[in-house]
C-alpha positions in Angstrom: -15.5 129.3 64.4 -16.2 129.8 68.1 -15.0 127.1 70.3 -17.3 125.8 73.0 -16.5 128.0 76.0 -17.7 128.5 79.5 -18.6 132.1 78.8 -20.2 131.7 75.4 -23.8 130.5 75.6 -25.5 128.4 72.9 -27.9 131.3 72.3 -25.0 133.7 71.6 -23.5 131.2 69.2 -26.8 130.9 67.4 -27.2 134.7 67.2 -23.7 135.0 65.7 -24.6 132.4 63.0 -27.9 134.1 62.3 -26.2 137.5 61.9 -23.6 135.9 59.5 -26.4 134.4 57.5 -28.3 137.7 57.3 -25.1 139.6 56.3 -24.3 137.0 53.6 -27.9 137.2 52.3 -27.7 141.0 52.1 -24.4 140.9 50.2 -26.0 138.4 47.7 -29.3 140.3 47.3 -27.6 143.7 46.8 -24.9 142.3 44.5 -22.3 144.1 46.7 -19.5 141.5 46.5 -16.5 142.8 44.6 -13.5 140.6 45.5 -12.7 137.2 47.1 -9.2 136.0 47.9 -7.7 133.1 49.8 -4.8 133.3 52.3 -3.3 131.2 55.0 -5.6 132.8 57.6 -8.8 132.2 55.6 -11.0 133.6 52.9 -11.2 137.4 52.6 -14.3 139.0 51.1 -14.7 142.6 49.9 -18.0 144.3 49.3 -19.1 147.8 48.3 -21.9 148.9 50.7 -23.4 152.4 50.6 -20.2 153.7 48.9 -17.9 152.1 51.5 -15.5 149.2 50.8 -15.9 146.6 53.5 -13.4 143.7 53.9 -13.9 140.8 56.2 -12.2 137.5 56.9 -13.9 134.1 57.2 -11.3 131.8 58.9 -11.0 128.2 57.8 -12.8 125.8 60.0 -10.4 123.9 62.2 -10.1 123.5 66.0 -7.9 126.0 67.8 -6.8 126.2 71.4 -7.8 129.3 73.2 -5.1 131.0 75.2 -5.6 131.2 78.9 -4.2 134.7 79.2 -7.2 136.3 77.4 -10.0 137.8 79.5 -12.9 136.2 77.7 -15.4 138.0 80.0 -14.5 141.3 78.3 -14.6 139.7 74.9 -18.1 138.3 75.5 -19.2 141.8 76.7 -18.0 143.2 73.3 -19.7 140.3 71.5 -23.0 141.1 73.2 -22.7 144.8 72.2 -21.8 144.0 68.6 -24.6 141.4 68.2 -27.1 144.2 69.0 -25.3 146.9 67.0 -24.7 144.8 63.9 -28.2 143.4 64.2 -29.6 146.9 63.7 -27.2 147.7 60.9 -28.0 144.5 58.9 -31.8 145.2 59.5 -31.4 148.7 58.1 -29.4 147.4 55.1 -32.0 144.7 54.3 -34.8 147.3 54.7 -33.0 149.6 52.2 -32.6 146.8 49.7 -36.3 145.8 50.0 -37.3 149.4 49.5 -35.1 149.7 46.4 -36.5 146.4 45.0 -40.1 147.7 45.6 -39.3 151.0 43.9 -37.9 149.2 40.9 -41.0 146.9 40.6 -43.4 149.9 40.8 -41.7 151.8 38.0 -43.9 151.8 34.9 -42.4 149.8 32.0 -41.5 151.9 29.0 -42.9 150.5 25.7 -42.2 151.7 22.2 
């Protein structure tokens, strides 16, 4: 949930949503999801990826007011960095899953 903001462009918002969709697709295809639990803050998900446990929070969708004391320019700079960085990570994870799926398909079937 990213409120419309003077620093956040529509393109950045779309990139965030695309990255979320790609991550969720990876978790589904790789059968990595291990736990889901609900809290007051939102829904926590836990997945096992390359031997590492990853936990993330998806907040409930409701309108919040953004504090005026936060430097959103700095936050947008970090957002831009993480959009690129996580884009490469998710690409690599998808590539690894596709390679594993191709390897499994090319294995000869054992018949009795």
